C-alpha positions in Angstrom: -2.4 -12.8 -1.4 -2.3 -10.4 -3.5 -1.6 -6.6 -2.9 -3.8 -4.1 -5.1 -1.1 -1.8 -3.3 0.1 0.5 -6.7 -3.9 0.0 -8.1 -4.9 1.7 -5.1 -2.3 4.2 -5.1 -2.5 4.9 -8.8 -6.0 5.5 -8.5 -5.0 8.2 -6.1 -3.2 10.0 -7.8 -0.6 9.9 -5.6 3.3 9.0 -6.6 5.0 6.5 -4.6 7.7 9.4 -3.4 4.8 11.3 -1.8 2.8 7.9 -0.3 6.8 7.6 1.0 6.4 11.0 2.5 3.4 10.4 3.7 3.4 7.2 5.5 6.7 7.2 6.7 7.3 4.5 5.0 10.9 3.9 2.9 9.9 4.4 -0.4 11.8 0.6 -1.8 9.6 -0.7 0.9 6.7 0.4 -0.7 8.4 -0.1 -4.0 8.5 -4.0 -2.4 5.0 -4.1 -1.3 4.0 -2.7 -4.6 6.1 -5.2 -7.1 5.2 -8.3 -4.2 9.1 -8.7 -3.8 7.3 -8.2 0.7 4.4 -8.6 2.5 3.1 -5.2 4.9 2.9 -6.2 7.8 -0.5 -5.1 9.6 1.0 -1.3 10.2 1.8 -1.3 7.3 -1.6 -1.4 5.7 -3.1 0.8 8.7 -0.6 3.5 7.6 -1.3 3.3 3.7 -4.5 3.0 4.0 -4.8 5.3 5.9 -2.9 7.5 4.0 -4.3 6.8 0.9 -7.9 7.4 2.8 -9.4 3.7 1.7 -10.3 0.4 3.9 -7.2 -2.0 4.4 -9.2 -4.6 2.8 -8.6 -2.2 -0.6 -4.9 -2.5 -0.2 -5.7 -6.5 -1.3 -7.0 -9.3 -2.9 -8.1 -12.4 -1.0 -10.3 -15.4 -1.6 -10.0 -15.2 2.9 -11.4 -11.2 2.7 
């Protein structure tokens, strides 16, 4: 699974700091998700999708989507 958070965040003209403020998820955690150093859990995916006004499935790429 490839996380598409950076692509969606920049498409929505949202900085990492703005997304951290909107979601309550730490900036370093979001950065680690973007750089695929850690995988987001379902709660984080839902929170991020709400903040970016997109579907959860827009945040990742998978052959099982």
